[in-house]
C-alpha positions as CSV (number, residue, x, y, z in Angstrom):
1,X,-52.9,-26.8,-65.5
2,X,-54.4,-25.8,-62.1
3,X,-53.0,-24.1,-59.0
4,X,-53.4,-26.3,-56.1
5,X,-52.6,-25.9,-52.3
6,X,-52.4,-29.1,-50.1
7,X,-52.4,-28.5,-46.4
8,X,-50.8,-31.4,-44.5
9,X,-47.8,-33.6,-45.7
10,X,-48.7,-36.9,-44.1
11,X,-49.8,-40.0,-46.0
12,X,-52.8,-38.5,-47.6
13,X,-51.6,-35.0,-48.3
14,X,-48.2,-35.7,-49.6
15,X,-49.6,-38.4,-52.0
16,X,-52.3,-36.2,-53.1
17,X,-50.2,-33.2,-53.7
18,X,-47.5,-35.2,-55.6
19,X,-49.9,-37.2,-57.6
20,X,-51.7,-33.9,-58.7
21,X,-48.2,-32.4,-59.7
22,X,-47.6,-35.5,-61.7
23,X,-50.7,-35.0,-63.6
24,X,-49.4,-31.5,-64.6
25,X,-50.7,-29.2,-62.0
26,X,-48.9,-26.7,-60.1
27,X,-48.8,-27.7,-56.3
28,X,-47.6,-26.3,-53.2
29,X,-47.7,-28.5,-50.1
30,X,-48.0,-26.8,-46.7
31,X,-47.2,-28.2,-43.4
32,X,-46.9,-26.3,-40.0
33,X,-44.1,-28.9,-38.9
34,X,-40.9,-27.3,-39.9
35,X,-38.9,-30.5,-39.6
36,X,-41.2,-32.2,-42.2
37,X,-40.7,-29.3,-44.7
38,X,-36.9,-29.3,-44.2
39,X,-36.8,-33.0,-44.8
40,X,-38.8,-32.5,-48.1
41,X,-36.4,-29.7,-49.2
42,X,-33.6,-32.2,-48.5
43,X,-35.3,-34.8,-50.7
44,X,-36.1,-37.1,-47.7
45,X,-39.5,-38.5,-47.1
46,X,-41.3,-38.1,-43.8
47,X,-43.2,-41.2,-44.5
48,X,-42.4,-44.6,-46.2
49,X,-44.4,-45.3,-49.3
50,X,-43.2,-47.3,-52.3
51,X,-42.5,-45.1,-55.3
52,X,-43.3,-41.8,-53.5
53,X,-39.6,-40.5,-53.2
54,X,-38.9,-40.9,-56.9
55,X,-42.3,-39.2,-57.8
56,X,-41.5,-36.3,-55.4
57,X,-38.1,-35.8,-56.8
58,X,-39.3,-35.7,-60.4
59,X,-41.9,-33.2,-59.9
60,X,-39.8,-30.9,-57.7
61,X,-37.1,-31.1,-60.4
62,X,-39.8,-30.1,-62.9
63,X,-40.8,-27.2,-60.8
64,X,-44.5,-28.3,-60.5
65,X,-44.2,-29.2,-56.7
66,X,-42.8,-27.3,-53.8
67,X,-43.1,-27.2,-50.0
68,X,-43.6,-24.5,-47.5
69,X,-44.8,-23.7,-44.0
70,X,-46.3,-20.4,-45.2
71,X,-50.1,-20.2,-46.0
72,X,-49.5,-17.1,-47.8
73,X,-47.0,-18.8,-50.1
74,X,-49.4,-21.7,-50.6
75,X,-52.6,-19.7,-51.3
76,X,-51.0,-17.1,-53.5
77,X,-52.1,-18.3,-56.9
78,X,-54.2,-21.2,-55.6
79,X,-57.5,-22.0,-57.1
80,X,-58.1,-25.2,-55.0
81,X,-57.1,-25.9,-51.4
82,X,-57.2,-29.5,-50.1
83,X,-57.4,-29.9,-46.3
84,X,-55.5,-33.3,-45.6
85,X,-54.6,-33.0,-42.0
86,X,-54.9,-35.5,-39.3
87,X,-58.0,-36.3,-37.5
88,X,-56.9,-38.6,-34.5
89,X,-59.3,-40.2,-32.0
90,X,-60.4,-38.0,-29.1
91,X,-61.1,-38.9,-25.5
92,X,-64.4,-40.6,-26.1
93,X,-63.6,-42.0,-29.6
94,X,-64.8,-38.9,-31.5
95,X,-62.6,-37.6,-34.3
96,X,-60.4,-34.6,-33.1
97,X,-60.9,-31.8,-35.5
98,X,-58.5,-29.3,-33.9
99,X,-56.2,-29.4,-37.0
100,X,-59.1,-29.1,-39.5
101,X,-60.2,-26.0,-37.5
102,X,-56.8,-24.5,-37.5
103,X,-56.5,-25.1,-41.2
104,X,-59.9,-23.6,-41.9
105,X,-59.2,-20.5,-39.7
106,X,-55.8,-19.9,-41.4
107,X,-57.3,-20.2,-44.8
108,X,-60.0,-17.8,-43.9
109,X,-57.6,-15.2,-42.6
110,X,-55.0,-15.6,-45.7
111,X,-57.1,-16.2,-48.7
112,X,-57.2,-13.1,-51.1
113,X,-59.3,-14.6,-54.0
114,X,-62.3,-17.1,-54.4
115,X,-61.3,-20.5,-53.6
116,X,-62.7,-24.0,-53.7
117,X,-61.9,-25.7,-50.4
118,X,-61.8,-29.5,-50.3
119,X,-62.0,-31.7,-47.4
120,X,-59.6,-34.6,-48.0
121,X,-59.3,-35.6,-44.4
122,X,-61.7,-38.2,-43.0
123,X,-64.1,-36.1,-40.9
124,X,-67.4,-36.6,-39.1
125,X,-70.6,-36.2,-41.0
126,X,-71.5,-32.4,-40.8
127,X,-67.8,-31.2,-40.9
128,X,-68.2,-29.7,-44.3
129,X,-71.0,-27.5,-43.1
130,X,-68.9,-26.7,-40.0
131,X,-65.8,-25.7,-42.0
132,X,-67.9,-23.4,-44.2
133,X,-69.3,-21.7,-40.9
134,X,-65.8,-21.2,-39.5
135,X,-64.4,-19.7,-42.8
136,X,-67.5,-17.5,-43.1
137,X,-67.1,-16.0,-39.5
138,X,-63.3,-15.8,-39.6
139,X,-62.7,-13.9,-43.0
140,X,-61.7,-10.3,-42.3
141,X,-63.5,-9.4,-45.5
142,X,-66.1,-11.6,-47.3
143,X,-64.5,-13.5,-50.3
144,X,-66.3,-16.1,-52.1
145,X,-65.7,-19.8,-51.5
146,X,-67.3,-23.2,-51.6
147,X,-66.6,-26.3,-49.5
148,X,-66.4,-29.8,-51.2
149,X,-66.0,-33.1,-49.5
150,X,-63.6,-35.5,-51.4
151,X,-62.9,-38.3,-49.0
152,X,-59.7,-40.4,-49.8
153,X,-59.5,-44.1,-50.3
154,X,-55.8,-44.7,-50.3
155,X,-54.2,-47.7,-48.8
156,X,-50.8,-47.3,-47.3
157,X,-48.2,-49.3,-49.3
158,X,-50.3,-48.8,-52.6
159,X,-51.3,-45.2,-52.1
160,X,-49.9,-43.9,-55.5
161,X,-51.6,-46.6,-57.5
162,X,-54.8,-46.1,-55.5
163,X,-54.8,-42.5,-56.3
164,X,-54.1,-42.7,-59.9
165,X,-56.3,-45.8,-60.5
166,X,-59.3,-45.2,-58.2
167,X,-62.4,-47.4,-58.0
168,X,-64.4,-44.2,-57.7
169,X,-64.1,-40.4,-56.8
170,X,-66.6,-39.2,-54.4
171,X,-67.6,-35.6,-54.3
172,X,-70.0,-34.0,-52.0
173,X,-71.0,-30.2,-52.1
174,X,-74.0,-27.9,-51.9
175,X,-72.5,-25.9,-54.7
176,X,-72.9,-27.7,-58.1
177,X,-70.4,-25.4,-59.9
178,X,-67.7,-26.2,-57.2
179,X,-68.3,-29.9,-57.5
180,X,-68.0,-29.7,-61.3
181,X,-64.7,-27.8,-60.9
182,X,-63.4,-30.5,-58.6
183,X,-64.7,-33.3,-60.9
184,X,-62.7,-31.6,-63.8
185,X,-59.5,-32.0,-61.7
186,X,-60.1,-35.8,-61.6
187,X,-61.1,-36.5,-65.2
188,X,-57.7,-37.7,-66.3
189,X,-58.1,-40.6,-63.8
190,X,-61.0,-42.0,-66.0
191,X,-62.8,-43.3,-62.9
192,X,-66.6,-43.1,-62.0
193,X,-67.2,-39.8,-60.2
194,X,-70.1,-39.9,-57.5
195,X,-71.4,-36.4,-56.9
196,X,-73.7,-36.0,-54.0
197,X,-74.2,-33.7,-50.9
198,X,-71.6,-33.0,-48.3
199,X,-72.9,-35.2,-45.5
200,X,-73.6,-38.2,-47.6
201,X,-70.1,-38.0,-49.1
202,X,-68.7,-37.9,-45.5
203,X,-70.7,-40.9,-44.6
204,X,-69.6,-42.9,-47.6
205,X,-66.1,-42.8,-46.4
206,X,-66.9,-44.1,-42.8
207,X,-69.3,-46.7,-44.2
208,X,-66.7,-48.0,-46.6
209,X,-63.9,-48.3,-43.9
210,X,-66.4,-49.8,-41.4
211,X,-67.6,-52.4,-43.7
212,X,-64.0,-53.4,-44.7
213,X,-63.2,-53.7,-40.9
214,X,-66.3,-55.7,-40.5
215,X,-65.2,-58.3,-43.1
216,X,-61.9,-58.7,-41.2
217,X,-63.4,-59.2,-37.9
218,X,-66.1,-61.7,-39.5
219,X,-63.3,-63.8,-41.0
220,X,-61.5,-63.8,-37.6
221,X,-64.5,-64.9,-35.8
222,X,-64.9,-67.7,-38.4
223,X,-61.3,-68.7,-37.8
224,X,-61.9,-69.1,-34.2
225,X,-64.8,-71.5,-35.0
226,X,-62.6,-73.3,-37.6
227,X,-60.0,-74.0,-35.0
228,X,-62.4,-75.8,-32.7
229,X,-64.1,-77.8,-35.6
230,X,-60.9,-78.6,-37.6
231,X,-61.5,-76.6,-40.6
232,X,-58.9,-74.6,-42.4
233,X,-59.9,-71.0,-42.6
234,X,-57.7,-70.2,-45.6
235,X,-59.7,-72.7,-47.8
236,X,-63.1,-71.5,-46.2
237,X,-62.1,-67.9,-47.3
238,X,-61.1,-69.1,-50.8
239,X,-64.3,-71.1,-51.2
240,X,-66.3,-68.1,-50.1
241,X,-64.5,-65.7,-52.3
242,X,-65.6,-67.2,-55.6
243,X,-69.0,-66.1,-54.7
244,X,-69.5,-62.8,-56.7
245,X,-71.8,-61.7,-53.9
246,X,-69.0,-61.8,-51.4
247,X,-65.5,-61.4,-53.3
248,X,-62.2,-62.4,-52.0
249,X,-60.9,-59.2,-50.6
250,X,-60.4,-58.5,-46.8
251,X,-60.9,-62.2,-46.0
252,X,-57.6,-62.9,-44.5
253,X,-57.8,-64.3,-40.9
254,X,-54.9,-63.0,-38.7
255,X,-54.3,-60.5,-36.0
256,X,-56.9,-57.9,-37.1
257,X,-56.9,-54.5,-38.6
258,X,-54.7,-51.6,-37.4
259,X,-53.1,-48.4,-38.8
260,X,-54.3,-44.9,-39.0
261,X,-57.7,-45.4,-40.6
262,X,-59.8,-48.5,-39.6
263,X,-59.5,-48.3,-35.8
264,X,-60.2,-44.6,-35.4
265,X,-62.7,-44.5,-38.2
266,X,-64.9,-47.4,-36.7
267,X,-64.6,-45.9,-33.3
268,X,-65.6,-42.5,-34.6
269,X,-68.6,-43.9,-36.4
270,X,-69.8,-45.7,-33.1
271,X,-69.3,-42.4,-31.3
272,X,-71.6,-40.5,-33.9
273,X,-74.1,-43.2,-33.8
274,X,-74.3,-43.1,-29.9
275,X,-74.4,-39.3,-29.9
276,X,-77.4,-39.3,-32.2
277,X,-79.4,-42.1,-30.3
278,X,-78.8,-45.1,-32.4
279,X,-77.3,-48.5,-31.1
280,X,-74.1,-49.5,-33.2
281,X,-74.1,-53.1,-31.8
282,X,-72.4,-54.4,-35.0
283,X,-69.6,-51.8,-34.7
284,X,-68.9,-52.7,-31.2
285,X,-68.6,-56.4,-32.1
286,X,-66.2,-55.5,-34.9
287,X,-64.0,-53.6,-32.4
288,X,-64.3,-56.3,-29.8
289,X,-63.2,-59.2,-32.1
290,X,-60.3,-57.1,-33.4
291,X,-58.9,-56.3,-29.8
292,X,-59.5,-60.0,-28.8
293,X,-57.3,-61.2,-31.8
294,X,-54.2,-59.7,-30.2
295,X,-55.0,-61.0,-26.6
296,X,-55.5,-64.5,-28.0
297,X,-51.9,-64.6,-29.0
298,X,-50.8,-63.8,-25.5
299,X,-53.1,-66.5,-24.0
300,X,-51.7,-68.9,-26.4
301,X,-48.2,-68.1,-25.6
302,X,-49.0,-68.4,-21.9
303,X,-50.5,-72.0,-22.6
304,X,-47.5,-73.0,-24.7
305,X,-44.7,-71.6,-22.6
306,X,-46.1,-71.3,-19.1
307,X,-45.1,-68.2,-17.2
308,X,-43.9,-65.5,-19.6
309,X,-41.9,-63.7,-17.1
310,X,-38.2,-63.5,-18.7
311,X,-39.2,-65.4,-21.7
312,X,-37.7,-64.1,-24.9
313,X,-40.3,-63.3,-27.5
314,X,-39.5,-62.1,-31.0
315,X,-41.9,-60.0,-33.1
316,X,-41.4,-60.6,-36.8
317,X,-42.7,-57.5,-38.4
318,X,-43.7,-54.3,-36.5
319,X,-45.7,-52.2,-39.1
320,X,-49.3,-52.6,-39.2
321,X,-49.1,-54.0,-42.8
322,X,-46.5,-54.6,-45.4
323,X,-44.8,-51.7,-47.6
324,X,-45.2,-49.1,-44.9
325,X,-43.5,-48.0,-41.8
326,X,-46.6,-47.1,-40.0
327,X,-47.0,-48.6,-36.5
328,X,-50.1,-46.8,-35.4
329,X,-52.4,-49.4,-33.9
330,X,-50.4,-52.2,-35.3
331,X,-50.9,-55.6,-33.9
332,X,-47.1,-55.8,-32.8
333,X,-47.5,-52.8,-30.5
334,X,-50.4,-54.2,-28.6
335,X,-49.0,-57.7,-28.5
336,X,-45.5,-56.3,-27.5
337,X,-47.2,-54.1,-24.7
338,X,-49.2,-57.1,-23.3
339,X,-46.2,-59.3,-23.2
340,X,-44.0,-56.6,-21.5
341,X,-46.7,-56.4,-18.8
342,X,-46.1,-60.1,-18.1
343,X,-42.3,-59.6,-17.8
344,X,-41.4,-61.1,-21.1
345,X,-38.2,-59.8,-22.9
346,X,-39.2,-58.4,-26.4
347,X,-37.1,-58.4,-29.6
348,X,-38.3,-57.1,-32.9
349,X,-37.5,-56.8,-36.6
350,X,-39.1,-55.0,-39.5
351,X,-37.7,-54.1,-43.0
352,X,-38.7,-50.4,-42.8
353,X,-40.2,-49.5,-39.5
354,X,-37.2,-49.9,-37.2
355,X,-36.7,-46.1,-37.0
356,X,-40.2,-45.5,-35.5
357,X,-40.3,-48.6,-33.2
358,X,-38.8,-47.1,-30.2
359,X,-41.6,-44.5,-30.1
360,X,-44.2,-47.3,-29.9
361,X,-42.4,-49.9,-27.9
362,X,-39.7,-48.2,-25.9
363,X,-38.0,-51.3,-24.3
364,X,-37.9,-53.4,-27.5
365,X,-34.6,-54.8,-28.5
366,X,-34.2,-54.4,-32.3
367,X,-32.3,-56.8,-34.4
368,X,-30.4,-56.8,-37.7
369,X,-32.3,-59.4,-39.4
370,X,-34.9,-62.2,-38.8
371,X,-32.0,-64.6,-38.0
372,X,-30.7,-62.4,-35.3
373,X,-34.3,-62.0,-33.9
374,X,-34.6,-65.9,-33.7
375,X,-31.5,-66.2,-31.7
376,X,-32.3,-67.5,-28.2
377,X,-36.0,-66.9,-28.5
378,X,-38.6,-68.9,-26.7
379,X,-41.1,-68.0,-29.4
380,X,-41.7,-65.8,-32.5
381,X,-44.9,-64.1,-33.4
382,X,-45.3,-63.1,-37.1
383,X,-47.0,-59.8,-37.0
384,X,-46.6,-58.4,-40.4
385,X,-46.8,-60.4,-43.7
386,X,-43.7,-59.0,-45.3
387,X,-43.1,-60.9,-48.5
388,X,-39.4,-61.4,-47.5
389,X,-40.5,-63.4,-44.4
390,X,-42.1,-66.0,-46.6
391,X,-38.7,-67.0,-48.0
392,X,-36.7,-67.3,-44.9
393,X,-34.3,-70.2,-44.2
394,X,-36.7,-71.7,-41.7
395,X,-34.5,-74.7,-40.6
396,X,-31.9,-72.0,-39.7
397,X,-34.6,-70.2,-37.7
398,X,-35.4,-73.3,-35.9
399,X,-31.9,-74.2,-34.9
400,X,-31.4,-70.6,-33.5
401,X,-34.4,-70.6,-31.0
402,X,-34.4,-71.8,-27.5
403,X,-37.8,-73.2,-27.9
404,X,-39.0,-73.7,-31.6
405,X,-42.5,-71.9,-31.0
406,X,-43.9,-70.0,-33.9
407,X,-47.2,-68.0,-33.7
408,X,-48.0,-67.2,-37.3
409,X,-50.5,-64.3,-37.0
410,X,-50.7,-63.9,-40.8
411,X,-51.0,-67.5,-41.8
412,X,-48.0,-67.2,-44.3
413,X,-46.5,-70.6,-43.7
414,X,-47.6,-74.0,-44.5
415,X,-48.4,-75.9,-41.3
416,X,-47.3,-79.4,-42.5
417,X,-43.8,-78.1,-43.6
418,X,-43.5,-76.2,-40.2
419,X,-44.2,-79.4,-38.4
420,X,-41.9,-81.2,-40.5
421,X,-39.0,-78.9,-39.8
422,X,-39.9,-79.4,-36.0
423,X,-41.5,-76.2,-35.0
424,X,-44.5,-76.2,-32.6
425,X,-46.4,-74.1,-35.0
426,X,-49.6,-72.3,-34.4
427,X,-51.6,-70.3,-37.0
428,X,-55.0,-68.6,-37.1
429,X,-57.9,-70.8,-37.9
430,X,-56.0,-73.6,-39.2
431,X,-54.3,-75.5,-36.3
432,X,-56.5,-78.5,-35.7
433,X,-57.6,-81.3,-38.0
434,X,-60.3,-83.9,-37.6
435,X,-59.2,-87.6,-37.9
436,X,-55.9,-87.3,-36.2
437,X,-56.9,-89.1,-33.0
438,X,-57.1,-85.9,-31.0
439,X,-60.4,-84.4,-32.2
440,X,-63.9,-86.0,-31.8
441,X,-66.7,-84.5,-33.6
442,X,-70.1,-85.2,-32.1
443,X,-73.0,-84.8,-34.7
444,X,-76.3,-83.6,-33.3
445,X,-79.1,-86.1,-33.2
446,X,-81.3,-86.1,-36.2
447,X,-85.0,-85.4,-35.5
448,X,-87.6,-88.0,-36.2
449,X,-89.1,-87.8,-39.5
450,X,-92.6,-86.3,-39.4
């Protein structure tokens, strides 16, 4: 058993602390937000993550997990301190490190024994060195410490499984003994452990997220071409995915990526590249394509409905992905704001994100269920692929709408079935078909044989 302190009780910090406690360690999670700590003491979760509430309750009851706003309490017996605070985008796209700085300075003033300090937050390359410098210059009395980078690769909605069954554990440090100690913490996970230097570990995180975002933007660009040529992007992606060099993951055409990681991490990597004199053209294209996916929905709604002023538009799903209540950079937020700017009246429904929706879409009318959402709507936009949406009574939805227009931003419905019910149905990359009398394919002339 090890004594661990985790600073931050967001998605990363709370999951990390709870999972380490479940592995038999003694864990104190710290947060400066008293409201969050009060919620956790009351057994309520500040975030939605499947299975987390039960795991927190089990470990609190066993005495392995506790919560506090006090660094003194958290560091009292700690051998390891994980920094898992937010690093939001700054004014120019850079990662805002104010919370990392605050954590490092407070650790330096509070620590009374040697510590291994582990950066779990996604931070720019060079932050590990910067944190070490802050602690060295802030300590009232010099005490030994080491800094290790241990980037997280947790997906919201499956974060517990991702922590306990990782593809790999990445550790970066200039201190081999410290890296070995952190490696020992993770041995029970039986995953490959990649040990490298601080800066390389930090870059692994950014490169991984940027690559996955690139795959999403790539398949969305292919989807746009499919629409013009009459191909079906779902079948294209399936055919591509059988190739072992490509794989099938992150090839779902739709409204693009969102959430707390991909948007800010790609932007931060672009900023790092620019500041150091490189030309991140690919990263810019990835972000442009992602932004355009949301704008295309509004453009197509305008083509289908005409002027959008006073039209009733329903957003089916508000979170950026299923199994989370996170609406940060969610497609529904950008689409909703664009529609509001054109005078549309917005309704919304989500199985778990309703309590946070007014923070992101202040004027939205929230409904009891998808059927209430459909009532009187001129169009519905499917923004999140919640599994329950796949099994709706679609004829009932059709009969409730003022105009039966569906924009399926997640490709969860079958186009032929939707047309058979009577919907004017639009999907991403699978709307048009050759051979229906409406499309003409002109083949390029073949060159003369030489």
